[in-house]
C-alpha positions in Angstrom: 136.7 111.3 23.9 135.2 107.9 23.6 134.2 107.6 27.3 130.8 109.2 28.1 131.3 112.5 30.1 129.0 111.3 32.9 131.0 108.1 33.2 134.2 110.1 33.6 132.7 112.3 36.3 131.4 109.4 38.3 134.7 107.6 38.0 136.6 110.6 39.4 134.1 110.8 42.3 134.6 107.1 43.1 138.4 107.5 43.0 138.1 110.4 45.5 136.0 108.4 47.8 138.3 105.3 47.5 141.3 107.4 48.6 139.5 108.4 51.8 138.4 104.9 53.0 139.7 104.2 56.5 141.2 100.7 55.7 143.6 102.3 53.2 144.8 105.0 55.6 144.9 103.7 59.2 147.8 101.3 59.5 150.6 104.0 59.4 149.1 105.9 62.2 148.3 103.2 64.8 150.3 103.3 68.0 151.8 100.2 69.6 149.6 98.5 72.2 150.1 99.9 75.7 151.1 98.2 78.9 147.4 98.4 80.0 144.3 98.2 77.9 143.2 99.9 74.7 139.8 101.6 74.7 138.4 102.8 71.4 135.9 105.7 71.4 134.6 107.6 68.5 132.0 109.3 66.4 131.3 110.3 62.8 129.9 109.2 59.5 133.1 107.1 59.0 133.0 105.7 62.5 131.9 102.2 61.6 134.5 101.8 58.9 137.2 103.3 61.1 136.4 100.8 63.9 136.5 97.9 61.4 139.9 99.1 60.1 141.3 99.2 63.7 139.9 95.7 64.4 141.5 94.4 61.2 144.9 96.0 61.9 145.2 95.7 65.7 147.2 92.7 67.0 144.9 89.8 67.7 146.5 89.1 71.1 146.3 92.7 72.3 143.2 93.8 74.4 140.8 96.0 72.4 137.3 97.2 73.3 135.2 100.3 72.9 132.2 102.1 71.5 131.8 104.2 68.3 128.7 106.0 67.1 127.9 106.5 63.4 124.9 107.7 61.3 121.9 105.5 60.8 122.6 103.2 57.8 126.3 104.0 57.8 127.7 100.8 59.4 129.5 98.9 56.7 128.9 95.1 56.3 131.3 93.2 58.5 134.0 91.3 56.6 133.8 87.5 57.0 136.0 86.3 59.8 136.6 89.8 61.4 135.8 89.5 65.1 133.8 92.3 66.6 135.8 93.9 69.4 134.4 97.5 69.1 130.7 98.1 69.5 129.2 100.3 66.8 125.9 102.0 67.4 123.9 104.3 65.2 122.2 107.7 65.8 120.7 110.7 63.9 122.4 113.3 61.7 122.3 116.3 61.2 119.8 116.8 64.1 120.8 114.8 67.2 118.4 112.3 68.8 118.1 110.2 71.9 120.3 107.4 70.5 123.2 109.8 70.1 122.6 111.2 73.6 122.7 107.6 75.0 125.8 106.8 73.1 127.6 109.9 74.4 126.6 109.1 77.9 128.0 105.5 77.5 131.2 106.8 76.0 131.8 109.1 79.0 131.0 106.2 81.4 133.6 104.0 79.6 136.4 106.6 80.5 136.0 106.0 84.2 138.8 104.0 85.8 141.4 104.6 83.1 145.0 104.7 84.2 148.3 106.1 82.8 149.0 102.5 81.6 146.0 102.7 79.3 145.5 104.0 75.7 142.4 105.7 74.4 142.2 105.5 70.6 139.7 108.1 69.4 138.2 107.7 65.9 136.8 111.1 64.8 135.2 112.0 61.5 132.7 114.5 60.1 129.2 114.2 61.5 130.4 113.6 65.0 129.0 116.9 66.3 125.4 115.6 65.9 126.1 112.0 66.6 128.0 112.7 69.9 125.5 114.8 71.6 125.6 115.5 75.3 124.0 118.8 76.2 125.5 121.1 78.9 123.7 121.1 82.2 120.4 122.8 81.9 120.0 122.1 78.2 117.5 119.5 77.2 117.8 117.3 74.1 114.8 119.0 72.6 116.4 122.5 73.0 119.7 121.1 71.5 117.7 119.8 68.5 116.0 123.2 68.1 119.3 125.0 68.2 120.8 122.6 65.6 117.8 123.1 63.2 118.2 126.9 63.5 122.0 126.6 62.8 121.5 124.4 59.8 119.1 126.9 58.2 121.0 130.0 59.2 123.9 130.0 56.6 126.5 129.8 59.4 129.7 128.0 58.3 131.0 124.8 59.9 133.5 126.6 62.1 130.8 128.9 63.5 128.3 126.1 64.0 130.9 123.9 65.8 132.1 126.8 68.0 128.5 127.1 69.4 128.1 123.3 69.7 131.3 123.0 71.7 130.1 125.5 74.3 126.7 123.8 74.7 128.2 120.4 75.3 129.6 118.2 78.1 131.8 116.1 75.7 132.9 118.3 72.8 135.6 120.9 72.6 138.3 118.8 74.4 136.0 117.6 77.2 136.3 114.0 76.1 140.1 114.1 76.3 139.8 115.6 79.8 137.5 112.7 80.9 140.1 110.2 79.6 142.8 111.5 82.0 145.3 110.1 83.0 145.3 107.7 80.0 147.2 108.6 76.8 144.9 109.7 74.0 145.7 109.2 70.3 143.1 110.7 67.9 142.8 109.4 64.4 140.7 111.7 62.3 139.2 112.1 58.8 138.9 115.7 57.9 135.6 117.1 56.5 136.4 120.8 57.2 138.2 123.5 55.2 141.7 123.8 56.5 141.7 120.3 58.2 141.5 121.9 61.7 141.0 119.0 64.2 139.4 121.3 66.7 136.5 121.8 64.2 136.1 118.2 63.0 133.2 116.8 65.0 133.6 119.8 67.3 137.0 118.6 68.5 136.1 116.3 71.4 139.7 115.4 72.1 141.6 118.5 71.2 142.1 122.0 72.7 139.5 124.7 71.8 140.8 128.2 71.1 137.3 129.7 70.8 135.4 131.1 73.8 132.0 131.6 75.3 132.1 135.1 74.0 132.6 133.8 70.5 129.6 131.5 70.9 127.5 134.5 72.0 128.5 136.5 69.0 127.4 133.7 66.7 124.0 133.5 68.4 123.6 137.2 67.7 125.0 137.2 64.2 122.6 134.5 63.0 119.6 135.5 65.2 119.6 132.0 66.9 116.9 132.0 69.5 117.8 130.4 72.9 116.5 130.8 76.5 117.9 133.4 78.8 119.5 130.7 80.9 121.7 129.7 77.9 122.7 133.4 77.4 123.5 133.8 81.1 125.6 130.6 81.2 127.6 131.8 78.2 128.0 135.3 79.6 129.3 133.9 82.9 131.8 131.6 81.1 130.7 128.6 83.1 130.6 126.5 79.9 134.2 127.4 78.8 136.2 124.7 77.1 139.7 123.4 77.8 142.2 125.6 76.1 145.6 125.1 74.3 148.3 124.5 76.8 145.9 122.7 79.3 147.5 119.8 81.1 144.7 117.5 80.1 146.2 117.3 76.7 149.7 116.4 77.8 151.1 113.4 75.8 148.2 113.3 73.5 148.5 113.2 69.7 146.4 113.7 66.6 146.8 112.0 63.2 145.0 113.2 60.1 144.5 109.9 58.2 142.4 111.3 55.2 141.8 114.8 53.9 139.8 116.5 51.1 143.1 117.6 49.4 144.3 114.0 49.2 141.0 112.9 47.5 141.1 115.8 45.0 144.7 114.9 44.1 143.7 111.3 43.6 140.9 112.4 41.3 143.3 114.7 39.4 145.8 111.9 38.9 143.0 109.7 37.6 141.9 112.4 35.1 145.4 112.9 33.8 145.7 109.1 33.3 142.6 109.5 31.0 144.4 112.2 28.9 142.7 115.2 30.6 144.4 118.3 32.0 143.4 118.5 35.7 143.2 121.6 37.9 142.5 121.8 41.6 141.0 125.1 42.6 141.0 124.5 46.4 139.9 122.1 49.1 138.8 125.0 51.3 136.0 126.6 49.3 133.2 128.0 51.4 130.2 130.4 50.8 126.6 130.1 49.6 126.4 127.0 47.5 124.5 128.6 44.7 127.0 131.5 44.5 129.9 129.1 44.5 128.1 127.3 41.6 127.9 130.6 39.7 131.6 131.3 40.1 132.5 127.7 39.0 130.2 128.3 35.9 132.2 131.4 35.0 135.4 129.4 35.0 134.0 126.6 33.0 132.5 128.9 30.4 135.8 130.7 30.0 137.6 127.4 29.5 135.0 126.1 27.0 135.7 129.3 25.0 139.5 128.8 25.1 140.0 131.6 27.5 141.6 131.7 30.9 144.2 129.5 32.5 142.4 126.1 32.1 143.2 124.3 28.9 140.6 121.9 27.6 140.1 119.0 27.5 140.2 119.3 31.3 138.6 118.8 34.6 138.3 121.5 37.2 138.1 120.2 40.8 137.2 121.7 44.1 136.3 120.8 47.7 135.3 122.4 50.9 132.1 123.0 52.7 129.6 125.4 51.3 126.4 126.5 53.0 122.7 126.8 52.2 120.7 129.6 53.8 117.1 128.3 53.8 114.6 130.8 52.4 111.3 131.4 54.4 108.6 129.1 53.1 105.8 130.4 51.0 102.3 129.3 52.2 101.0 126.7 49.8 104.3 126.0 48.2 105.8 122.5 48.8 108.8 122.5 51.1 112.1 122.2 49.2 114.4 119.2 49.5 118.1 119.1 48.9 121.6 119.8 50.2 124.7 121.7 49.5 125.8 119.7 46.4 122.4 120.0 44.7 122.1 123.7 45.5 125.6 124.2 43.9 124.4 122.3 40.8 121.3 124.5 40.5 123.5 127.6 40.7 125.7 126.1 38.0 122.8 125.3 35.7 121.4 128.8 36.2 124.8 130.4 35.3 125.9 128.1 32.5 122.7 128.7 30.5 123.3 125.5 28.4 126.9 126.2 27.7 128.1 123.5 25.2 131.1 121.3 26.2 130.6 121.5 30.0 129.5 118.7 32.3 129.7 118.6 36.1 129.1 116.5 39.2 128.9 117.7 42.8 128.4 115.2 45.6 129.1 114.7 49.3 131.8 112.1 49.8 129.7 110.4 52.5 127.0 109.6 49.9 124.3 111.7 51.5 123.6 115.3 50.4 121.9 116.9 53.4 119.2 114.5 54.6 118.1 113.0 51.3 119.0 109.7 49.7 121.3 111.1 47.0 124.9 112.1 47.2 124.4 115.0 44.9 123.6 115.8 41.3 125.1 116.1 37.8 124.8 118.7 35.1 125.1 118.5 31.3 124.9 121.0 28.5 121.3 120.0 27.9 120.2 120.1 31.5 118.4 123.5 31.2 116.7 122.5 28.0 115.4 119.2 29.4 114.2 121.0 32.5 112.3 123.5 30.5 110.7 120.7 28.5 109.4 119.2 31.8 108.2 122.6 33.0 110.9 122.8 35.7 112.2 126.4 36.4 115.6 126.5 38.1 114.9 130.0 39.5 111.8 128.7 41.3 113.6 125.7 42.7 116.4 127.8 43.9 114.0 130.1 45.6 112.6 127.2 47.7 116.0 125.4 48.0 114.5 122.4 46.1 117.4 120.8 44.4 116.0 117.3 44.8 112.7 118.3 43.2 114.7 119.8 40.2 117.1 117.0 39.5 115.0 113.9 40.3 112.6 114.3 37.4 115.6 114.8 35.1 117.2 111.5 36.3 120.2 113.5 37.3 120.5 112.7 40.9 123.8 111.0 41.9 122.8 108.1 44.2 125.6 106.0 45.8 124.4 105.0 49.2 126.6 105.5 52.3 130.3 105.4 51.3 131.6 104.9 54.9 133.9 107.8 54.8 133.6 111.6 54.7 136.0 114.2 53.3 133.1 116.6 52.5 132.0 118.2 49.2 133.5 116.9 45.9 133.0 119.0 42.8 134.3 118.3 39.3 133.6 120.1 36.0 134.6 118.4 32.7 135.3 120.8 29.8 135.6 119.2 26.4 
């Protein structure tokens, strides 16, 4: 092919992100203005872009106000001439901070005085679990931060993490919807979770929660998460139970999925076919340890490169989902590793490909940030391993300390996009020529 492989990979990533931008997906799901007022509340990495989409599409003569919280640096530039009717504030992710706590308190305060003539439009996207933090009674922000750090390092999947977060919160797990009663609630959400379950996205602040305090206790035990006895006792007593399916607080409410990982993968596949490539989507629900998922992907790519298996080259093999990284204990005197799920996946891929010719790859988070670093992810080429060895970089050692950033940065193979203002989770593409 005449186009450089890295250019193809980056183009497909950009197409996937473009498909998930709120302005392209919101109009069809907006309700008509109510008899009363419309209050917009929300949280997530796409929150600022979702708020701007609503402002651009909502009738100019219809009342509109509200508050949305997004990640630091993720508020998009405001288009010229677009009036600001929804306040956007920023807070920390993935570990919550005082700004997120203050935003959540303000959001709950705004729900007071709502009537059945009013509409609450909730804009929810991935990252909202951290950004919309309001600890249960008896839990300090510091304790909530500590629990989040333990969860992030534990290897727990997103469903498990958010089950626990819901039960330690005064606003998640359907509690925001309960606070909005008797107003009608319409939730617009961008999915960043395997299976697109709205009760998991941002810990489901406006939808019923089928999990229980007992489930949360089991997760604490499974991953050896340390919490005070008071937290254990509250969970054991069920005092922090969440509103369940069938609860009257959800009567008349609706949820609309405006962008999903599968839609973005399909858009990338269509773009690949337009370039003369065969395109195969493995799944948008892939979970598991990032490095191990990388090794499985490597096996598929190697088979394809050798003319074996179901994938006929030239082709791209696409996948999405949310993998996990279990942080290894630090060795004294060894620099702390830096990186996220996408980078760890790419290291597993490099390790398993062993310089396989004809295979290139890119893995990146669609929000533009891999973990807490400034890169979206990384890319892999047939010569990655050889170039690394020339620089004295050993992929096994970097995997041992979860240091994807330290491995790919010297190679010039980090993918840096900046915030994309959306989030449909991990995007992975392998190109086999």
